[in-house]
C-alpha positions as CSV (number, residue, x, y, z in Angstrom):
1,M,0.0,0.0,0.0
2,T,1.4,3.4,-1.0
3,T,1.0,6.6,0.8
4,K,-0.4,9.8,-0.8
5,A,3.1,11.3,-0.9
6,E,4.5,8.3,-2.7
7,E,1.7,8.4,-5.2
8,R,2.3,12.0,-5.8
9,A,6.1,11.4,-6.2
10,L,5.4,8.7,-8.8
11,A,2.8,10.6,-10.7
12,Q,4.5,14.0,-11.0
13,R,7.1,15.3,-13.3
14,Y,9.0,18.2,-11.6
15,V,9.5,21.2,-13.9
16,S,11.4,23.2,-11.3
17,L,12.9,22.4,-7.9
18,N,14.1,24.7,-5.2
19,R,16.9,22.6,-3.7
20,R,18.3,25.5,-1.9
21,A,15.2,25.9,0.2
22,R,15.8,22.6,2.1
23,H,19.4,23.8,2.8
24,D,18.4,27.3,4.0
25,Y,15.2,26.4,5.9
26,F,13.7,23.9,8.3
27,I,10.5,22.8,6.4
28,T,7.8,22.2,9.0
29,D,4.8,21.6,6.8
30,T,4.1,21.3,3.0
31,V,1.0,22.1,1.0
32,E,0.1,21.4,-2.6
33,A,-1.5,24.4,-4.3
34,G,-2.7,25.2,-7.7
35,L,-1.3,28.1,-9.8
36,M,-3.3,30.6,-11.7
37,L,-1.5,30.7,-15.0
38,F,-2.0,32.0,-18.6
39,G,-1.8,29.6,-21.5
40,T,1.6,30.7,-22.6
41,E,2.9,30.1,-19.0
42,V,1.6,26.5,-19.1
43,K,3.3,25.9,-22.4
44,S,6.6,27.3,-21.1
45,L,6.3,25.0,-18.1
46,R,5.6,22.0,-20.3
47,T,9.0,22.7,-22.1
48,G,10.6,22.5,-18.6
49,Q,11.6,26.1,-18.3
50,A,11.0,27.8,-15.0
51,S,12.9,29.0,-12.0
52,I,11.7,29.4,-8.4
53,Q,15.1,29.9,-6.8
54,E,14.5,33.5,-5.7
55,S,10.7,33.2,-5.3
56,F,8.6,33.4,-2.2
57,A,4.9,33.5,-1.3
58,V,3.2,36.3,0.7
59,P,-0.3,36.9,2.0
60,K,-2.1,39.6,0.0
61,D,-5.8,40.6,0.5
62,G,-6.7,37.3,2.2
63,A,-5.0,35.2,-0.5
64,I,-1.5,33.9,-1.0
65,V,0.5,35.2,-4.0
66,L,3.7,33.7,-5.5
67,L,6.2,36.5,-6.2
68,N,9.4,36.6,-8.2
69,A,8.9,33.2,-9.9
70,Y,10.5,33.2,-13.4
71,I,8.5,31.5,-16.2
72,P,10.0,32.7,-19.5
73,E,7.9,33.8,-22.5
74,Y,6.7,31.1,-24.9
75,K,8.6,31.7,-28.1
76,Q,6.0,30.2,-30.5
77,A,3.2,32.5,-29.3
78,G,2.7,35.9,-30.9
79,A,3.9,39.1,-29.3
80,H,0.4,40.2,-28.2
81,L,-0.2,36.9,-26.4
82,Q,2.9,36.9,-24.2
83,H,2.9,37.1,-20.4
84,E,5.2,39.0,-18.1
85,P,7.9,36.5,-16.9
86,R,8.0,37.6,-13.2
87,R,4.4,38.6,-12.6
88,P,2.7,37.9,-9.3
89,R,0.8,34.6,-9.5
90,P,-2.1,33.9,-7.2
91,L,-2.1,30.4,-5.6
92,L,-5.3,28.3,-5.5
93,L,-5.9,27.0,-2.0
94,H,-8.8,26.1,0.2
95,K,-9.8,28.8,2.7
96,R,-8.9,26.6,5.6
97,Q,-5.4,26.1,4.2
98,I,-5.0,29.8,3.7
99,D,-6.1,30.5,7.2
100,K,-3.7,27.9,8.6
101,M,-0.7,29.3,6.6
102,L,-1.5,32.9,7.4
103,G,-1.8,32.1,11.1
104,A,1.6,30.3,11.1
105,V,3.2,33.2,9.3
106,K,1.8,35.8,11.7
107,R,2.2,33.9,15.0
108,E,5.3,31.9,14.6
109,G,7.2,34.1,12.1
110,L,7.5,31.3,9.5
111,T,8.0,31.9,5.8
112,L,6.2,30.5,2.8
113,V,8.8,29.0,0.5
114,P,8.1,27.3,-2.9
115,L,9.7,23.8,-3.0
116,G,8.8,22.7,-6.5
117,I,6.5,23.1,-9.6
118,Y,5.2,19.9,-11.2
119,F,2.3,18.5,-13.2
120,N,0.0,16.1,-11.4
121,K,-1.6,12.9,-12.9
122,R,-4.2,14.9,-14.6
123,G,-1.7,17.3,-16.2
124,I,-2.5,20.3,-14.0
125,A,0.4,22.5,-12.9
126,K,0.8,22.4,-9.1
127,I,3.3,24.0,-6.7
128,E,4.5,22.6,-3.4
129,I,4.7,25.3,-0.8
130,G,6.5,24.8,2.5
131,L,6.1,26.5,5.8
132,A,9.7,27.2,6.7
133,K,11.8,28.6,9.5
134,G,15.3,29.9,8.7
135,K,18.4,27.9,9.6
136,H,21.4,29.5,11.3
137,K,24.9,28.9,10.0
138,Q,25.7,26.2,12.6
139,D,22.5,24.3,11.6
140,K,23.6,24.3,7.9
141,R,27.1,23.1,8.9
142,E,25.5,20.3,11.0
143,A,23.4,19.2,8.0
144,V,26.4,19.1,5.8
145,K,28.3,17.0,8.4
146,Q,25.4,14.6,8.6
147,R,25.2,14.2,4.8
148,E,28.9,13.6,4.5
149,W,28.9,11.1,7.3
150,K,26.0,9.1,5.7
151,R,27.9,9.1,2.3
152,D,31.1,7.9,4.0
153,K,29.3,5.3,5.9
154,A,27.6,4.0,2.8
155,R,31.0,3.9,1.0
156,V,32.6,1.9,3.8
157,M,29.7,-0.6,3.8
158,R,29.9,-1.0,0.1
159,E,33.6,-1.7,0.2
160,R,33.2,-4.3,2.9
161,G,30.8,-6.3,0.9
């Protein structure tokens, strides 16, 4: 029996990942959200072109908006059909999810960080948003030490047979 996260991992094809987010933040909770996109943005995503490295999500007028995400213009579309590459994109969430995230941001000082953009089983563009708390320099060093230790341990075990 597979869990919902495993099913999602098997079904999705990531367009863009924010690997730096897991290095810079402790991710406490993740939420899958829809993206409000134009047609040319979806076509650009399908070609695998997008960057969410410098992007972040903020509350605005009772909704959550993704800022600074880069989705390049779709070359095959005409000039009058193009979208703005770094425009603010509203996220599609249930009211209860929005309230939970806004409460965590206000009360606990957490940040909303995009972790990845992908297409689900039905071919709909989704974004994974994480509630994150910033890491200090010593936390980052500790994570690097742990990762290197696991790699060295695996190497030794492989050599022994």
